Residue, then its C-alpha position, 0 to 999 in steps of 0.5 A: x303224573x306223567x304222559x306218554x309219547x305223543x301226548x305232549x299237548x293237544x291244541x283246541x280249535x276254539x276259534x272266537x270262543x271266550x277264555x274259561x272262567x276268570x281267564x276272561x278278565x285276567x288273561x295274563x299267565x304270569x298273574x296265575x303261575x310262576x315256575x321257580x328254579x328251586x323246584x317250586x311252582x307259585x300259584x296265585x288265585x284271586x279266591x280266598x281260603x275261608x275254610x272251604x278247602x278251595x286252595x287245596x282243590x286248586x292246587x290239585x288242578x294245577x298239579x295235574x295239568x303241570x305233571x308235578x307233585x302237589x307238594x311242589x305247589x305254593x299257594x300265594x294268599x290273595x293280594x291286590x299287589x299280584x293276584x288276578x282280580x276274581x271279584x268276591x269269593x262267594x256263591x260256591x263259584x271258586x272252582x268254576x271261576x278260578x279252577x277252570x282258569x287255572x286248569x287252562x292256564x296250567x295246560x298252556x304253561x306246560x305247553x310253553x315249557x314243552x316247546x322250549x324243552x323241545x328246542x333245547x333238546x332238539x326233538x319234537x314236543x310230542x316226543x317228550x314226557x313230563x314226570x314231576x316237572x322232569x321233562x324226558x325225551x328219546x335217548x335219555x334226553x332230560x331237562x326240567x321246568x326248574x332248569x328252564x325256569x324263566x319268568x318272561x316265558x309266562x308274560x303273555x296272554x292265555x289263548x285257551x287253545x291248549x286242551x287240559x288233560x282228559x279225566x282219565x289222565x288226572x292223578x290228583x283231581x277227584x281224589x282226596x288230598x291232605x288240606x294245605x291249610x290244616x297243618x299250620x293251624x294244628x301245629x300253631x304256626x303263625x298263619x293268621x293276621x293276629x300273628x303279624x308283627x310289624x316294627x313299632x306296631x301298637x295293639x288296640x282293644x275296644x270297650x264293648x257296651x253291656x247291651x246293644x245301643x247302650x250309651x257310655x255315661x262315664x268312664x274312669x280311666x285312672x286304673x287303665x292308665x297305670x297298666x305298664x305299656x299303655x300308650x293311650x286311652x281313646x274315647x269318642x262319645x260311646x266309643x272307647x278303647x286302649x292302645x298299648x305296646x303289647x297285646x297283653x298290656x292292651x288286654x289288661x288295660x281293657x279289663x281295668x277300663x271296663x271296671x271303670x265304665x258306667x253305661x245306660x241300660x240300652x236295649x236288652x237282647x231277646x231271650x235266647x231260649x225263646x227266640x221263636x216267640x220274639x221273632x214272631x212278636x216283631x213287626x212284619x210286612x205281609x204280602x199274600x201270594x195267591x194262585x189264580x186261575x185264568x179267570x182271575x179267581x183264586x184257585x181252590x186248594x184241593x188240600x191245605x197243609x200247615x207247617x211251622x219250622x224254626x231254627x236257632x240263631x246262626x250267623x255267616x261270620x268268623x268264629x275267631x275275633x276279627x282282626x286287621x292291620x293297616x300300615x301307612x308308608x309315604x302316602x301309601x297304605x298296606x292292609x292285612x285283613x280277612x276279606x272275601x273280596x280284596x279288590x272290592x275292599x281296595x276300591x272302598x278304601x280308595x274312596x274313604x282315604x281319597x287315594x288312587x287304588x294303586x297306592x293301596x295294597 
């Protein structure tokens, strides 16, 4: 958590080498870090926490490079309003892209604060040490990130020339750290989009068919309309749902709506106890792949093996119900949603709504 005298920071001779990771496309340091006077460092990554622990891992990296305790770090959720555009959270690339960017950004931010501290204290930067954000020099000279906190300090592009710490000086990276996202989940604190409450917000529930591609033949809405708090019953062809003042009213009305719905048979789902047989019965496109020798003839196999593997149906999908909120205000829209790529989603929404991307957050 601290460095000794002479280890203030080390300048790399990078020449024309590109910036690491996502710093290449998001070089502004203030996009990544903000030092607050109250002893907190806000870290804004463009990657999204979807249970893989990326935000905790990134916090460990920043804590090491800034010489602060990980408890001082606040990870800011990804948002097009402030986060660096790091594309999509996928492919196990978050540490490579975001982690490397924040390691170099944090190392450079530390050097900037050490240079300012050196000016204030009247000593060389390499005579200073940092321990949990407190900057100390000879003769008991002291200051801190928090005393020097100034948003304009990081309003500059990264150079990538400040060397990150060597492995042996890292206190957090490579060691187990308590997950930052787990306590709120365990103790039921508001954390999910389902917990967001906006002024005047209404709640919706959608009626689901009994089978895939089933068409809604008729719908008796009388019982659903009598539920207290129901604002509207919506139907467009086979799409139907309720809008209510509370979540409980929406759920109760949906139950009444389902009881009054008649669907056609649709297409039945396959027998889940024998999916293997169902899959093998479906139409397929087969392309033989043969290994040929230089003369163009199919090589003779010295040994032929035949094996068959199967597994249950699985999906790369959310365990909880999906949820999104959109709020229109003065020709602009703010969206809360589970997304692995908020900037990509914003681009799509801009096309759908005919709005400039800057008016969508």
